[in-house]
N, C-alpha and C positions, 0 to 999 in steps of 0.2 A: 784485831783479826782482819778487818776489812782493809786496813792499811797495807798489810803484807800481801793480801790477795790482789790489791791494785798494783803493787810493785812487781809481783810475779807476772801478772797478765793485765796490762793497761787497757786492753780491748774488752775485757770481761765486763758485762753489763750488770752482773749481780753485785759486784764490789761496791760501786757508788750507791746503789739502792740500799745495801746493808749498812753502809757508812751513814747515809742520810737518816735511815730509820733509827740507828743507835744515837745519833746526834740529837734528833728531834725528841726522842724518848727521854734522854738525859736532861734536856732543857725543860721539858714539861714536868718532869719529876722535881727538878730544882725550883721551878716557878710555883708548883703546887704547895711547897712549904711556905713560900711568901704569901700566897693566897690564903692559906690556913691562918697565918698570923693576922692578915687583914680581916678575916672572918671573926677571929677572936676579938679584935678591936671593935668591930661593929656590934658584937654581942655585949660590949661594955667592959671588957677587961682593960686593965691599965697598960700604959706604954712599956712598963717593965716586962710584961708578958709578951707583948707584940714584937718588940725590937729584936730579941734573940732569933725569932723566926725569920725576920727580914735579913739579919746578918748571915745566918746560915744559908739562906737562899742565895744571897749575893756571892758568898764564898763558893758555893757549889757551882754557880754559873761561871765563875772565874776558873775553877778547877776543871770543870767538865766542858770547857770550850772545845770547839772542833780542833782536832790534832791531825789533820790529813798529812801535813808535811813533816810531822815529828819523825825523827830518825833518818831523814834523808841526808845523804852526805853533802857537806858544804865545802866550798873551796877553801884553800889556806887563807886567802884574803877575801872575806865576804863582800867587800866593797868594790872588788875588781870585776869587770865584765869580761875580762880576757880569760881564756882557759888556763888552768894551773899547769905550768910546764915543768915544775920541779919534781914531779913524780915519775 
């Protein structure tokens, strides 16, 4: 949602703050799963109980990474710094 809002109006100040809030919130939620696994380990549970929490936490951190540029149009040749003249 914040991505579309930023694309429509780049000067809007609410867009970046909403995007930042959503990003920080998703990172905190993903990290809390890993902290919960660490807490279980400190309480004496085995590694077979702890590791799934860590793996889920890392997977969520990778999936929920910031996607501000997702969906932006890219040139035909992404390695070219010259504008696309074929369109």
